[in-house]
C-alpha positions in Angstrom: 58.9 -18.8 -108.6 55.9 -20.9 -108.9 55.8 -20.8 -105.1 55.8 -16.6 -105.3 52.7 -16.3 -108.4 50.5 -18.9 -106.3 51.0 -16.4 -103.4 50.8 -13.3 -105.5 47.2 -14.8 -107.1 46.1 -15.6 -103.5 46.9 -12.3 -102.6 44.9 -10.7 -105.1 41.9 -12.7 -104.5 41.5 -11.9 -101.3 42.0 -8.6 -101.8 39.1 -8.7 -104.6 36.7 -10.6 -101.9 37.8 -8.0 -99.4 36.5 -5.1 -102.0 33.2 -7.4 -102.5 32.6 -7.5 -98.8 33.2 -3.6 -98.2 30.8 -2.6 -101.1 27.8 -5.1 -99.8 28.7 -3.8 -96.6 27.7 -0.2 -97.9 25.0 -1.3 -100.0 23.0 -3.3 -97.0 23.9 -0.9 -93.9 24.0 2.9 -95.8 22.1 2.6 -98.9 19.4 0.4 -98.6 18.3 2.0 -95.8 18.3 5.0 -96.9 16.1 3.9 -100.1 13.3 2.4 -97.6 13.5 5.6 -96.1 12.5 7.4 -98.8 10.1 5.0 -100.1 8.0 5.0 -97.0 8.4 9.5 -97.0 7.2 8.9 -100.5 3.9 7.0 -99.6 3.2 9.2 -96.7 3.4 12.2 -98.9 1.0 10.4 -101.2 -1.3 10.1 -99.2 -1.6 13.4 -97.9 -5.2 15.2 -98.3 -7.0 18.2 -97.7 -7.6 18.6 -93.4 -4.6 16.1 -92.4 -3.0 17.3 -89.7 0.9 17.9 -90.1 4.1 18.0 -88.3 6.5 20.4 -90.0 10.4 19.8 -90.1 10.9 22.7 -88.0 8.3 21.9 -85.6 5.4 23.4 -86.0 2.2 21.6 -85.9 -0.7 22.5 -88.4 -3.7 21.8 -90.9 -3.5 21.1 -94.8 -5.6 24.1 -96.7 -4.8 23.2 -100.3 -2.0 21.1 -102.0 -0.3 21.3 -105.5 2.4 18.8 -106.8 5.1 20.0 -104.6 3.6 22.9 -102.2 0.9 22.7 -99.6 -1.0 25.7 -97.9 -0.7 24.8 -94.6 -3.0 27.2 -91.5 -0.9 27.0 -88.1 -2.9 27.7 -84.6 -6.2 29.0 -84.6 -5.9 32.5 -86.7 -7.4 31.5 -89.8 -4.8 34.4 -91.1 -1.6 32.5 -90.6 -1.6 30.3 -94.1 1.7 30.0 -95.4 2.8 27.9 -98.4 5.4 25.2 -98.1 7.0 22.8 -99.7 6.1 19.1 -98.7 9.2 17.5 -98.5 8.9 19.6 -95.4 6.2 17.7 -93.7 7.8 14.8 -91.3 4.6 13.5 -89.9 0.9 13.2 -91.2 -2.3 12.5 -88.7 -5.6 11.9 -90.8 -8.6 13.4 -88.6 -9.9 9.6 -88.5 -7.1 8.6 -86.5 -7.5 11.6 -83.9 -11.2 10.3 -83.3 -9.9 6.8 -82.9 -7.5 7.7 -80.5 -10.2 10.4 -78.8 -12.5 7.3 -78.1 -10.0 4.9 -76.4 
């Protein structure tokens, strides 16, 4: 009888170990990288300024004309009449004018 109780306790311990390992796996391979990506995007959007060249999630390149807390007005192409308000979350990449000048000098 004692042998059966000992094996049951070991089985429960192994089960708890598997659950802890599964939770650790999900944390390190799913939750943590996603949070890191969210922090990087928030940092990128906080550095957004008027005059920056951006790439939107739909693939359009434009220049930021004006911005508020959660929206920006973007001018697309050479047409000065093509100004579209959009959410900041639609911005995928930002290129500062200083970066463009530095790249052209190289």
